[in-house]
PDB file of N, CA, C and O in Angstrom:
ATOM      1  N   MET A   1      31.526  10.229 -10.818  1.00  0.00           N
ATOM      2  CA  MET A   1      30.513  10.347  -9.125  1.00  0.00           C
ATOM      3  C   MET A   1      30.896  11.516  -8.530  1.00  0.00           C
ATOM      4  O   MET A   1      32.015  12.029  -8.525  1.00  0.00           O
ATOM      5  N   PRO A   2      29.796  11.927  -7.987  1.00  0.00           N
ATOM      6  CA  PRO A   2      29.787  13.414  -7.170  1.00  0.00           C
ATOM      7  C   PRO A   2      30.296  13.404  -6.147  1.00  0.00           C
ATOM      8  O   PRO A   2      30.274  12.367  -5.484  1.00  0.00           O
ATOM      9  N   ASN A   3      31.079  14.832  -5.557  1.00  0.00           N
ATOM     10  CA  ASN A   3      31.377  14.809  -4.071  1.00  0.00           C
ATOM     11  C   ASN A   3      30.525  15.553  -3.216  1.00  0.00           C
ATOM     12  O   ASN A   3      30.408  15.399  -2.000  1.00  0.00           O
ATOM     13  N   ILE A   4      30.003  16.278  -3.859  1.00  0.00           N
ATOM     14  CA  ILE A   4      29.117  16.815  -2.714  1.00  0.00           C
ATOM     15  C   ILE A   4      27.824  16.025  -2.281  1.00  0.00           C
ATOM     16  O   ILE A   4      26.996  15.571  -3.070  1.00  0.00           O
ATOM     17  N   LYS A   5      27.783  15.945  -1.132  1.00  0.00           N
ATOM     18  CA  LYS A   5      26.907  15.353  -0.547  1.00  0.00           C
ATOM     19  C   LYS A   5      25.415  15.006  -1.278  1.00  0.00           C
ATOM     20  O   LYS A   5      24.916  13.951  -1.667  1.00  0.00           O
ATOM     21  N   SER A   6      24.874  16.647  -1.271  1.00  0.00           N
ATOM     22  CA  SER A   6      23.703  16.715  -2.325  1.00  0.00           C
ATOM     23  C   SER A   6      23.538  16.506  -3.217  1.00  0.00           C
ATOM     24  O   SER A   6      22.386  16.452  -3.645  1.00  0.00           O
ATOM     25  N   ALA A   7      24.953  16.201  -4.227  1.00  0.00           N
ATOM     26  CA  ALA A   7      24.518  15.797  -4.950  1.00  0.00           C
ATOM     27  C   ALA A   7      24.468  14.205  -5.389  1.00  0.00           C
ATOM     28  O   ALA A   7      23.598  13.711  -6.107  1.00  0.00           O
ATOM     29  N   LYS A   8      25.542  13.539  -4.829  1.00  0.00           N
ATOM     30  CA  LYS A   8      25.292  11.880  -4.508  1.00  0.00           C
ATOM     31  C   LYS A   8      23.903  11.612  -3.866  1.00  0.00           C
ATOM     32  O   LYS A   8      23.689  10.405  -3.975  1.00  0.00           O
ATOM     33  N   LYS A   9      22.743  12.312  -3.166  1.00  0.00           N
ATOM     34  CA  LYS A   9      21.581  12.156  -2.828  1.00  0.00           C
ATOM     35  C   LYS A   9      20.980  12.132  -4.020  1.00  0.00           C
ATOM     36  O   LYS A   9      20.491  11.052  -4.350  1.00  0.00           O
ATOM     37  N   ARG A  10      20.877  13.115  -4.820  1.00  0.00           N
ATOM     38  CA  ARG A  10      20.249  13.088  -6.110  1.00  0.00           C
ATOM     39  C   ARG A  10      20.626  11.987  -6.740  1.00  0.00           C
ATOM     40  O   ARG A  10      19.662  11.332  -7.138  1.00  0.00           O
ATOM     41  N   VAL A  11      21.807  11.472  -7.014  1.00  0.00           N
ATOM     42  CA  VAL A  11      22.003  10.447  -7.864  1.00  0.00           C
ATOM     43  C   VAL A  11      21.027   9.309  -7.103  1.00  0.00           C
ATOM     44  O   VAL A  11      20.052   8.955  -7.765  1.00  0.00           O
ATOM     45  N   LEU A  12      21.157   8.840  -6.078  1.00  0.00           N
ATOM     46  CA  LEU A  12      20.502   8.226  -5.556  1.00  0.00           C
ATOM     47  C   LEU A  12      18.955   8.185  -5.796  1.00  0.00           C
ATOM     48  O   LEU A  12      18.479   7.142  -6.245  1.00  0.00           O
ATOM     49  N   ILE A  13      18.374   8.944  -5.605  1.00  0.00           N
ATOM     50  CA  ILE A  13      17.060  10.098  -5.941  1.00  0.00           C
ATOM     51  C   ILE A  13      16.534   9.655  -7.129  1.00  0.00           C
ATOM     52  O   ILE A  13      15.478   9.086  -7.407  1.00  0.00           O
ATOM     53  N   GLY A  14      17.763  10.140  -7.977  1.00  0.00           N
ATOM     54  CA  GLY A  14      17.561   9.765  -9.438  1.00  0.00           C
ATOM     55  C   GLY A  14      17.100   8.250  -9.990  1.00  0.00           C
ATOM     56  O   GLY A  14      16.048   7.946 -10.552  1.00  0.00           O
ATOM     57  N   GLU A  15      18.311   7.351  -9.618  1.00  0.00           N
ATOM     58  CA  GLU A  15      18.033   6.094  -9.659  1.00  0.00           C
ATOM     59  C   GLU A  15      16.798   5.076  -9.492  1.00  0.00           C
ATOM     60  O   GLU A  15      16.323   4.242 -10.264  1.00  0.00           O
ATOM     61  N   ALA A  16      16.452   5.484  -8.132  1.00  0.00           N
ATOM     62  CA  ALA A  16      14.993   5.016  -7.391  1.00  0.00           C
ATOM     63  C   ALA A  16      14.271   5.299  -8.724  1.00  0.00           C
ATOM     64  O   ALA A  16      14.155   4.579  -9.716  1.00  0.00           O
ATOM     65  N   ASN A  17      13.798   6.594  -8.466  1.00  0.00           N
ATOM     66  CA  ASN A  17      13.020   6.913  -9.369  1.00  0.00           C
ATOM     67  C   ASN A  17      13.097   6.344 -11.023  1.00  0.00           C
ATOM     68  O   ASN A  17      11.993   6.375 -11.567  1.00  0.00           O
ATOM     69  N   ASN A  18      14.006   5.934 -11.722  1.00  0.00           N
ATOM     70  CA  ASN A  18      14.329   5.433 -12.583  1.00  0.00           C
ATOM     71  C   ASN A  18      13.735   3.971 -12.674  1.00  0.00           C
ATOM     72  O   ASN A  18      13.261   3.470 -13.694  1.00  0.00           O
ATOM     73  N   GLN A  19      13.849   3.334 -11.355  1.00  0.00           N
ATOM     74  CA  GLN A  19      13.563   2.065 -11.420  1.00  0.00           C
ATOM     75  C   GLN A  19      12.108   1.918 -11.074  1.00  0.00           C
ATOM     76  O   GLN A  19      11.395   1.125 -11.689  1.00  0.00           O
ATOM     77  N   ARG A  20      11.658   2.675 -10.096  1.00  0.00           N
ATOM     78  CA  ARG A  20       9.986   3.139 -10.403  1.00  0.00           C
ATOM     79  C   ARG A  20       9.597   3.120 -11.658  1.00  0.00           C
ATOM     80  O   ARG A  20       8.966   2.159 -12.100  1.00  0.00           O
ATOM     81  N   ASN A  21       9.926   4.203 -12.421  1.00  0.00           N
ATOM     82  CA  ASN A  21       9.095   4.492 -13.556  1.00  0.00           C
ATOM     83  C   ASN A  21       9.069   2.901 -14.756  1.00  0.00           C
ATOM     84  O   ASN A  21       8.226   2.411 -15.508  1.00  0.00           O
ATOM     85  N   LYS A  22      10.155   2.638 -14.454  1.00  0.00           N
ATOM     86  CA  LYS A  22      10.827   1.420 -15.585  1.00  0.00           C
ATOM     87  C   LYS A  22       9.830  -0.004 -15.114  1.00  0.00           C
ATOM     88  O   LYS A  22       9.450  -0.975 -15.769  1.00  0.00           O
ATOM     89  N   ALA A  23       9.669   0.319 -13.951  1.00  0.00           N
ATOM     90  CA  ALA A  23       8.538  -1.245 -13.264  1.00  0.00           C
ATOM     91  C   ALA A  23       7.191  -0.463 -13.819  1.00  0.00           C
ATOM     92  O   ALA A  23       6.394  -1.180 -14.425  1.00  0.00           O
ATOM     93  N   TYR A  24       6.878   0.848 -13.682  1.00  0.00           N
ATOM     94  CA  TYR A  24       5.623   1.069 -14.162  1.00  0.00           C
ATOM     95  C   TYR A  24       5.269   1.020 -15.628  1.00  0.00           C
ATOM     96  O   TYR A  24       4.194   0.599 -16.054  1.00  0.00           O
ATOM     97  N   ARG A  25       6.488   1.593 -16.541  1.00  0.00           N
ATOM     98  CA  ARG A  25       5.942   1.351 -17.451  1.00  0.00           C
ATOM     99  C   ARG A  25       6.209  -0.313 -18.224  1.00  0.00           C
ATOM    100  O   ARG A  25       5.580  -0.632 -19.233  1.00  0.00           O
ATOM    101  N   SER A  26       6.868  -0.921 -17.792  1.00  0.00           N
ATOM    102  CA  SER A  26       6.332  -2.326 -18.457  1.00  0.00           C
ATOM    103  C   SER A  26       4.945  -2.697 -18.007  1.00  0.00           C
ATOM    104  O   SER A  26       4.245  -3.454 -18.679  1.00  0.00           O
ATOM    105  N   ALA A  27       4.517  -2.125 -16.783  1.00  0.00           N
ATOM    106  CA  ALA A  27       3.314  -2.870 -16.116  1.00  0.00           C
ATOM    107  C   ALA A  27       2.323  -2.335 -17.267  1.00  0.00           C
ATOM    108  O   ALA A  27       1.589  -3.069 -17.929  1.00  0.00           O
ATOM    109  N   LEU A  28       2.409  -1.098 -17.383  1.00  0.00           N
ATOM    110  CA  LEU A  28       1.536  -0.451 -18.893  1.00  0.00           C
ATOM    111  C   LEU A  28       1.677  -0.952 -20.138  1.00  0.00           C
ATOM    112  O   LEU A  28       0.831  -0.797 -21.019  1.00  0.00           O
ATOM    113  N   ARG A  29       2.679  -1.537 -20.268  1.00  0.00           N
ATOM    114  CA  ARG A  29       3.225  -2.011 -21.562  1.00  0.00           C
ATOM    115  C   ARG A  29       2.001  -3.910 -21.172  1.00  0.00           C
ATOM    116  O   ARG A  29       1.069  -4.385 -21.820  1.00  0.00           O
ATOM    117  N   THR A  30       2.425  -4.208 -20.377  1.00  0.00           N
ATOM    118  CA  THR A  30       1.768  -5.303 -20.417  1.00  0.00           C
ATOM    119  C   THR A  30       0.209  -5.631 -20.373  1.00  0.00           C
ATOM    120  O   THR A  30      -0.441  -6.549 -20.872  1.00  0.00           O
ATOM    121  N   ALA A  31      -0.121  -4.616 -19.646  1.00  0.00           N
ATOM    122  CA  ALA A  31      -1.531  -4.444 -19.558  1.00  0.00           C
ATOM    123  C   ALA A  31      -2.156  -3.964 -21.040  1.00  0.00           C
ATOM    124  O   ALA A  31      -3.301  -4.404 -21.141  1.00  0.00           O
ATOM    125  N   ILE A  32      -1.735  -3.169 -22.260  1.00  0.00           N
ATOM    126  CA  ILE A  32      -1.808  -2.887 -23.250  1.00  0.00           C
ATOM    127  C   ILE A  32      -1.713  -4.011 -23.910  1.00  0.00           C
ATOM    128  O   ILE A  32      -2.713  -4.361 -24.536  1.00  0.00           O
ATOM    129  N   LYS A  33      -0.436  -4.916 -23.950  1.00  0.00           N
ATOM    130  CA  LYS A  33      -0.634  -6.352 -24.771  1.00  0.00           C
ATOM    131  C   LYS A  33      -1.676  -7.279 -24.142  1.00  0.00           C
ATOM    132  O   LYS A  33      -1.992  -8.265 -24.808  1.00  0.00           O
ATOM    133  N   LYS A  34      -2.099  -7.145 -23.267  1.00  0.00           N
ATOM    134  CA  LYS A  34      -3.022  -8.162 -22.966  1.00  0.00           C
ATOM    135  C   LYS A  34      -4.607  -7.640 -23.551  1.00  0.00           C
ATOM    136  O   LYS A  34      -5.450  -8.488 -23.846  1.00  0.00           O
ATOM    137  N   ALA A  35      -4.915  -6.019 -23.686  1.00  0.00           N
ATOM    138  CA  ALA A  35      -5.778  -5.585 -24.443  1.00  0.00           C
ATOM    139  C   ALA A  35      -5.994  -5.852 -25.494  1.00  0.00           C
ATOM    140  O   ALA A  35      -7.083  -6.351 -25.781  1.00  0.00           O
ATOM    141  N   ASP A  36      -4.889  -5.579 -26.583  1.00  0.00           N
ATOM    142  CA  ASP A  36      -4.365  -5.771 -28.041  1.00  0.00           C
ATOM    143  C   ASP A  36      -5.542  -7.304 -28.413  1.00  0.00           C
ATOM    144  O   ASP A  36      -6.512  -7.546 -29.132  1.00  0.00           O
ATOM    145  N   ALA A  37      -4.382  -8.261 -27.052  1.00  0.00           N
ATOM    146  CA  ALA A  37      -4.191  -9.862 -27.407  1.00  0.00           C
ATOM    147  C   ALA A  37      -6.006 -10.187 -26.944  1.00  0.00           C
ATOM    148  O   ALA A  37      -6.359 -11.221 -27.510  1.00  0.00           O
ATOM    149  N   ALA A  38      -6.887  -9.714 -26.293  1.00  0.00           N
ATOM    150  CA  ALA A  38      -8.169  -9.753 -26.072  1.00  0.00           C
ATOM    151  C   ALA A  38      -9.147  -9.455 -27.072  1.00  0.00           C
ATOM    152  O   ALA A  38     -10.149 -10.094 -27.397  1.00  0.00           O
ATOM    153  N   VAL A  39      -8.547  -8.049 -27.635  1.00  0.00           N
ATOM    154  CA  VAL A  39      -9.671  -7.695 -28.875  1.00  0.00           C
ATOM    155  C   VAL A  39      -9.562  -8.375 -30.401  1.00  0.00           C
ATOM    156  O   VAL A  39     -10.319  -8.522 -31.360  1.00  0.00           O
ATOM    157  N   ALA A  40      -7.662  -8.824 -29.938  1.00  0.00           N
ATOM    158  CA  ALA A  40      -7.817  -9.403 -31.601  1.00  0.00           C
ATOM    159  C   ALA A  40      -8.050 -11.491 -31.309  1.00  0.00           C
ATOM    160  O   ALA A  40      -7.756 -12.322 -32.169  1.00  0.00           O
ATOM    161  N   ALA A  41      -8.526 -11.772 -30.142  1.00  0.00           N
ATOM    162  CA  ALA A  41      -8.905 -12.902 -30.015  1.00  0.00           C
ATOM    163  C   ALA A  41     -10.770 -12.767 -29.850  1.00  0.00           C
ATOM    164  O   ALA A  41     -11.554 -13.715 -29.832  1.00  0.00           O
ATOM    165  N   ASN A  42     -11.069 -11.454 -29.757  1.00  0.00           N
ATOM    166  CA  ASN A  42     -12.456 -11.383 -29.841  1.00  0.00           C
ATOM    167  C   ASN A  42     -13.475 -11.596 -28.438  1.00  0.00           C
ATOM    168  O   ASN A  42     -14.695 -11.706 -28.321  1.00  0.00           O
ATOM    169  N   ALA A  43     -12.492 -11.594 -27.584  1.00  0.00           N
ATOM    170  CA  ALA A  43     -12.661 -12.532 -26.270  1.00  0.00           C
ATOM    171  C   ALA A  43     -14.044 -11.101 -25.312  1.00  0.00           C
ATOM    172  O   ALA A  43     -14.283  -9.903 -25.165  1.00  0.00           O
ATOM    173  N   PRO A  44     -14.414 -12.245 -25.025  1.00  0.00           N
ATOM    174  CA  PRO A  44     -15.737 -11.651 -24.100  1.00  0.00           C
ATOM    175  C   PRO A  44     -15.485 -10.065 -23.145  1.00  0.00           C
ATOM    176  O   PRO A  44     -16.068  -8.991 -22.997  1.00  0.00           O
ATOM    177  N   ASP A  45     -14.158 -10.799 -22.629  1.00  0.00           N
ATOM    178  CA  ASP A  45     -13.802  -9.803 -21.779  1.00  0.00           C
ATOM    179  C   ASP A  45     -12.708  -8.777 -22.582  1.00  0.00           C
ATOM    180  O   ASP A  45     -11.699  -8.284 -22.078  1.00  0.00           O
ATOM    181  N   ALA A  46     -13.135  -8.617 -23.808  1.00  0.00           N
ATOM    182  CA  ALA A  46     -12.046  -7.218 -24.140  1.00  0.00           C
ATOM    183  C   ALA A  46     -12.589  -5.912 -23.924  1.00  0.00           C
ATOM    184  O   ALA A  46     -11.896  -4.919 -24.145  1.00  0.00           O
ATOM    185  N   PRO A  47     -13.566  -5.837 -23.581  1.00  0.00           N
ATOM    186  CA  PRO A  47     -13.992  -4.293 -23.362  1.00  0.00           C
ATOM    187  C   PRO A  47     -13.527  -3.877 -21.842  1.00  0.00           C
ATOM    188  O   PRO A  47     -13.270  -2.734 -21.465  1.00  0.00           O
ATOM    189  N   GLU A  48     -13.478  -5.131 -21.030  1.00  0.00           N
ATOM    190  CA  GLU A  48     -12.497  -4.835 -19.363  1.00  0.00           C
ATOM    191  C   GLU A  48     -11.131  -4.865 -19.402  1.00  0.00           C
ATOM    192  O   GLU A  48     -10.410  -4.555 -18.454  1.00  0.00           O
ATOM    193  N   ALA A  49     -10.746  -5.245 -20.514  1.00  0.00           N
ATOM    194  CA  ALA A  49      -8.689  -5.115 -20.278  1.00  0.00           C
ATOM    195  C   ALA A  49      -8.877  -3.620 -21.125  1.00  0.00           C
ATOM    196  O   ALA A  49      -8.725  -2.610 -20.438  1.00  0.00           O
ATOM    197  N   VAL A  50      -9.152  -3.465 -22.362  1.00  0.00           N
ATOM    198  CA  VAL A  50      -9.378  -2.378 -22.225  1.00  0.00           C
ATOM    199  C   VAL A  50      -9.683  -1.280 -21.120  1.00  0.00           C
ATOM    200  O   VAL A  50      -8.873  -0.354 -21.114  1.00  0.00           O
ATOM    201  N   LYS A  51     -10.473  -1.230 -20.398  1.00  0.00           N
ATOM    202  CA  LYS A  51     -10.437  -0.132 -19.992  1.00  0.00           C
ATOM    203  C   LYS A  51      -9.757  -0.114 -18.629  1.00  0.00           C
ATOM    204  O   LYS A  51      -9.653   0.856 -17.878  1.00  0.00           O
ATOM    205  N   ALA A  52      -9.178  -1.723 -18.384  1.00  0.00           N
ATOM    206  CA  ALA A  52      -8.225  -1.299 -17.549  1.00  0.00           C
ATOM    207  C   ALA A  52      -6.754  -0.688 -17.985  1.00  0.00           C
ATOM    208  O   ALA A  52      -6.010   0.026 -17.312  1.00  0.00           O
ATOM    209  N   ALA A  53      -6.526  -1.313 -19.641  1.00  0.00           N
ATOM    210  CA  ALA A  53      -5.548  -0.182 -19.789  1.00  0.00           C
ATOM    211  C   ALA A  53      -5.223   0.924 -20.004  1.00  0.00           C
ATOM    212  O   ALA A  53      -4.117   1.459 -20.089  1.00  0.00           O
ATOM    213  N   VAL A  54      -7.039   1.572 -20.170  1.00  0.00           N
ATOM    214  CA  VAL A  54      -7.342   3.051 -20.319  1.00  0.00           C
ATOM    215  C   VAL A  54      -6.751   3.267 -18.818  1.00  0.00           C
ATOM    216  O   VAL A  54      -5.605   3.714 -18.874  1.00  0.00           O
ATOM    217  N   GLN A  55      -7.129   3.111 -17.759  1.00  0.00           N
ATOM    218  CA  GLN A  55      -6.548   3.046 -16.631  1.00  0.00           C
ATOM    219  C   GLN A  55      -5.463   3.552 -16.417  1.00  0.00           C
ATOM    220  O   GLN A  55      -5.095   4.723 -16.321  1.00  0.00           O
ATOM    221  N   LYS A  56      -4.781   2.259 -16.321  1.00  0.00           N
ATOM    222  CA  LYS A  56      -2.839   2.361 -16.922  1.00  0.00           C
ATOM    223  C   LYS A  56      -2.371   3.437 -17.359  1.00  0.00           C
ATOM    224  O   LYS A  56      -1.519   4.184 -16.877  1.00  0.00           O
ATOM    225  N   ILE A  57      -3.106   3.511 -18.536  1.00  0.00           N
ATOM    226  CA  ILE A  57      -2.299   4.712 -19.198  1.00  0.00           C
ATOM    227  C   ILE A  57      -2.636   6.157 -18.213  1.00  0.00           C
ATOM    228  O   ILE A  57      -1.761   6.723 -17.559  1.00  0.00           O
ATOM    229  N   ASP A  58      -4.131   6.612 -18.269  1.00  0.00           N
ATOM    230  CA  ASP A  58      -4.202   7.594 -17.480  1.00  0.00           C
ATOM    231  C   ASP A  58      -3.242   7.564 -16.297  1.00  0.00           C
ATOM    232  O   ASP A  58      -2.308   8.366 -16.266  1.00  0.00           O
ATOM    233  N   ARG A  59      -3.432   6.662 -15.306  1.00  0.00           N
ATOM    234  CA  ARG A  59      -2.628   6.878 -13.994  1.00  0.00           C
ATOM    235  C   ARG A  59      -0.631   7.447 -14.279  1.00  0.00           C
ATOM    236  O   ARG A  59       0.167   8.195 -13.715  1.00  0.00           O
ATOM    237  N   ALA A  60      -0.637   6.447 -15.579  1.00  0.00           N
ATOM    238  CA  ALA A  60       0.862   6.850 -16.386  1.00  0.00           C
ATOM    239  C   ALA A  60       1.042   8.768 -16.999  1.00  0.00           C
ATOM    240  O   ALA A  60       2.042   9.480 -17.100  1.00  0.00           O
ATOM    241  N   ALA A  61      -0.063   8.968 -17.216  1.00  0.00           N
ATOM    242  CA  ALA A  61      -0.198  10.623 -17.462  1.00  0.00           C
ATOM    243  C   ALA A  61      -0.090  11.427 -16.287  1.00  0.00           C
ATOM    244  O   ALA A  61       0.702  12.344 -16.070  1.00  0.00           O
ATOM    245  N   GLY A  62      -0.812  11.053 -15.702  1.00  0.00           N
ATOM    246  CA  GLY A  62      -0.817  11.679 -14.635  1.00  0.00           C
ATOM    247  C   GLY A  62       0.811  11.756 -13.818  1.00  0.00           C
ATOM    248  O   GLY A  62       1.288  12.730 -13.236  1.00  0.00           O
ATOM    249  N   LYS A  63       1.397  10.458 -14.002  1.00  0.00           N
ATOM    250  CA  LYS A  63       2.519  10.533 -12.680  1.00  0.00           C
ATOM    251  C   LYS A  63       3.688  11.103 -13.810  1.00  0.00           C
ATOM    252  O   LYS A  63       4.876  11.237 -13.517  1.00  0.00           O
ATOM    253  N   GLY A  64       3.263  11.326 -14.795  1.00  0.00           N
ATOM    254  CA  GLY A  64       4.378  12.148 -16.041  1.00  0.00           C
ATOM    255  C   GLY A  64       5.568  10.483 -16.565  1.00  0.00           C
ATOM    256  O   GLY A  64       6.745  10.248 -16.837  1.00  0.00           O
ATOM    257  N   ILE A  65       4.823  10.066 -16.491  1.00  0.00           N
ATOM    258  CA  ILE A  65       5.793   8.782 -17.425  1.00  0.00           C
ATOM    259  C   ILE A  65       5.327   9.345 -18.761  1.00  0.00           C
ATOM    260  O   ILE A  65       6.246   9.724 -19.487  1.00  0.00           O
ATOM    261  N   LEU A  66       4.268   9.459 -19.166  1.00  0.00           N
ATOM    262  CA  LEU A  66       3.924   9.724 -20.407  1.00  0.00           C
ATOM    263  C   LEU A  66       3.045  10.702 -20.802  1.00  0.00           C
ATOM    264  O   LEU A  66       1.912  10.800 -20.329  1.00  0.00           O
ATOM    265  N   HIS A  67       3.580  11.564 -21.790  1.00  0.00           N
ATOM    266  CA  HIS A  67       3.097  12.624 -21.916  1.00  0.00           C
ATOM    267  C   HIS A  67       1.717  12.443 -22.483  1.00  0.00           C
ATOM    268  O   HIS A  67       1.454  11.429 -23.128  1.00  0.00           O
ATOM    269  N   LYS A  68       0.596  13.622 -22.217  1.00  0.00           N
ATOM    270  CA  LYS A  68      -0.752  13.367 -22.135  1.00  0.00           C
ATOM    271  C   LYS A  68      -0.872  13.341 -23.377  1.00  0.00           C
ATOM    272  O   LYS A  68      -1.800  12.553 -23.561  1.00  0.00           O
ATOM    273  N   ASN A  69      -0.286  13.947 -25.009  1.00  0.00           N
ATOM    274  CA  ASN A  69      -0.665  13.387 -25.959  1.00  0.00           C
ATOM    275  C   ASN A  69      -0.412  11.695 -26.141  1.00  0.00           C
ATOM    276  O   ASN A  69      -1.245  10.808 -26.327  1.00  0.00           O
ATOM    277  N   THR A  70       0.458  11.651 -26.065  1.00  0.00           N
ATOM    278  CA  THR A  70       0.898  10.082 -26.237  1.00  0.00           C
ATOM    279  C   THR A  70      -0.212   9.321 -25.596  1.00  0.00           C
ATOM    280  O   THR A  70      -0.895   8.478 -26.176  1.00  0.00           O
ATOM    281  N   ALA A  71      -0.350   9.739 -24.186  1.00  0.00           N
ATOM    282  CA  ALA A  71      -1.599   9.277 -23.424  1.00  0.00           C
ATOM    283  C   ALA A  71      -3.007   8.541 -24.375  1.00  0.00           C
ATOM    284  O   ALA A  71      -3.548   7.442 -24.495  1.00  0.00           O
ATOM    285  N   ALA A  72      -3.165  10.127 -24.983  1.00  0.00           N
ATOM    286  CA  ALA A  72      -4.598  10.047 -25.862  1.00  0.00           C
ATOM    287  C   ALA A  72      -4.278   9.461 -26.937  1.00  0.00           C
ATOM    288  O   ALA A  72      -5.182   8.809 -27.459  1.00  0.00           O
ATOM    289  N   ARG A  73      -3.485   9.471 -27.344  1.00  0.00           N
ATOM    290  CA  ARG A  73      -3.262   8.473 -28.899  1.00  0.00           C
ATOM    291  C   ARG A  73      -3.449   7.168 -28.346  1.00  0.00           C
ATOM    292  O   ARG A  73      -4.476   6.568 -28.663  1.00  0.00           O
ATOM    293  N   LYS A  74      -2.630   6.627 -27.571  1.00  0.00           N
ATOM    294  CA  LYS A  74      -2.485   5.232 -27.022  1.00  0.00           C
ATOM    295  C   LYS A  74      -3.862   4.780 -27.032  1.00  0.00           C
ATOM    296  O   LYS A  74      -4.247   3.899 -27.800  1.00  0.00           O
ATOM    297  N   LYS A  75      -4.842   5.545 -25.938  1.00  0.00           N
ATOM    298  CA  LYS A  75      -5.908   5.365 -25.958  1.00  0.00           C
ATOM    299  C   LYS A  75      -7.348   5.316 -27.003  1.00  0.00           C
ATOM    300  O   LYS A  75      -8.387   4.655 -27.005  1.00  0.00           O
ATOM    301  N   SER A  76      -6.831   6.274 -27.759  1.00  0.00           N
ATOM    302  CA  SER A  76      -7.459   6.281 -28.867  1.00  0.00           C
ATOM    303  C   SER A  76      -7.394   5.088 -29.970  1.00  0.00           C
ATOM    304  O   SER A  76      -8.372   4.854 -30.680  1.00  0.00           O
ATOM    305  N   ALA A  77      -6.354   4.450 -30.058  1.00  0.00           N
ATOM    306  CA  ALA A  77      -5.623   3.692 -31.096  1.00  0.00           C
ATOM    307  C   ALA A  77      -6.641   2.476 -30.005  1.00  0.00           C
ATOM    308  O   ALA A  77      -7.657   1.950 -30.458  1.00  0.00           O
ATOM    309  N   LEU A  78      -6.332   2.304 -29.125  1.00  0.00           N
ATOM    310  CA  LEU A  78      -6.899   0.448 -28.290  1.00  0.00           C
ATOM    311  C   LEU A  78      -7.888   0.918 -28.584  1.00  0.00           C
ATOM    312  O   LEU A  78      -8.183   0.392 -29.657  1.00  0.00           O
ATOM    313  N   ALA A  79      -9.271   2.193 -28.081  1.00  0.00           N
ATOM    314  CA  ALA A  79     -10.303   2.623 -28.233  1.00  0.00           C
ATOM    315  C   ALA A  79     -11.342   1.793 -29.934  1.00  0.00           C
ATOM    316  O   ALA A  79     -12.313   1.057 -30.110  1.00  0.00           O
ATOM    317  N   ASN A  80     -10.304   2.550 -30.806  1.00  0.00           N
ATOM    318  CA  ASN A  80     -10.573   2.301 -32.348  1.00  0.00           C
ATOM    319  C   ASN A  80     -10.132   0.841 -32.626  1.00  0.00           C
ATOM    320  O   ASN A  80     -10.570   0.620 -33.755  1.00  0.00           O
ATOM    321  N   ARG A  81      -9.380  -0.468 -32.107  1.00  0.00           N
ATOM    322  CA  ARG A  81      -9.218  -1.605 -32.049  1.00  0.00           C
ATOM    323  C   ARG A  81     -10.506  -2.274 -31.271  1.00  0.00           C
ATOM    324  O   ARG A  81     -11.139  -3.260 -31.648  1.00  0.00           O
ATOM    325  N   LEU A  82     -10.661  -1.728 -30.453  1.00  0.00           N
ATOM    326  CA  LEU A  82     -11.993  -2.306 -29.727  1.00  0.00           C
ATOM    327  C   LEU A  82     -13.262  -2.337 -30.747  1.00  0.00           C
ATOM    328  O   LEU A  82     -14.071  -3.158 -31.181  1.00  0.00           O
ATOM    329  N   ASN A  83     -12.921  -0.816 -30.883  1.00  0.00           N
ATOM    330  CA  ASN A  83     -15.038  -0.772 -31.726  1.00  0.00           C
ATOM    331  C   ASN A  83     -15.034  -1.212 -33.259  1.00  0.00           C
ATOM    332  O   ASN A  83     -16.052  -1.285 -33.949  1.00  0.00           O
ATOM    333  N   ARG A  84     -13.616  -1.523 -33.730  1.00  0.00           N
ATOM    334  CA  ARG A  84     -13.831  -2.055 -34.692  1.00  0.00           C
ATOM    335  C   ARG A  84     -14.263  -3.618 -35.079  1.00  0.00           C
ATOM    336  O   ARG A  84     -14.817  -4.119 -36.058  1.00  0.00           O
ATOM    337  N   THR A  85     -13.774  -4.099 -33.920  1.00  0.00           N
ATOM    338  CA  THR A  85     -14.442  -5.809 -33.428  1.00  0.00           C
ATOM    339  C   THR A  85     -15.924  -6.054 -33.454  1.00  0.00           C
ATOM    340  O   THR A  85     -16.586  -7.022 -33.830  1.00  0.00           O
ATOM    341  N   GLY A  86     -16.329  -4.586 -32.810  1.00  0.00           N
ATOM    342  CA  GLY A  86     -17.936  -4.451 -33.131  1.00  0.00           C
ATOM    343  C   GLY A  86     -18.227  -5.196 -31.223  1.00  0.00           C
ATOM    344  O   GLY A  86     -19.223  -5.763 -30.773  1.00  0.00           O
ATOM    345  N   ALA A  87     -17.215  -4.939 -30.706  1.00  0.00           N
ATOM    346  CA  ALA A  87     -17.534  -5.426 -29.044  1.00  0.00           C
ATOM    347  C   ALA A  87     -18.256  -4.398 -28.287  1.00  0.00           C
ATOM    348  O   ALA A  87     -18.551  -4.592 -27.108  1.00  0.00           O
TER     349      ALA A  87
END
């Protein structure tokens, strides 16, 4: 545990950021799973689910939670799965 006041503050800030990023990452995974399930079930709302997931992915990349290439890869994979169903 740090002794210097600024170091103590950085530990607290780091923990808060970690919790925020963890929550955002969890919501992102949930959105991607919902989109995958909609595409797999060939649901009529699959394009909307994919669009929502892509927006979450873009937001995560903008906030630095995902690397931009990882975001692009995930978006491409979602779009490919959607296009293969013919929706």
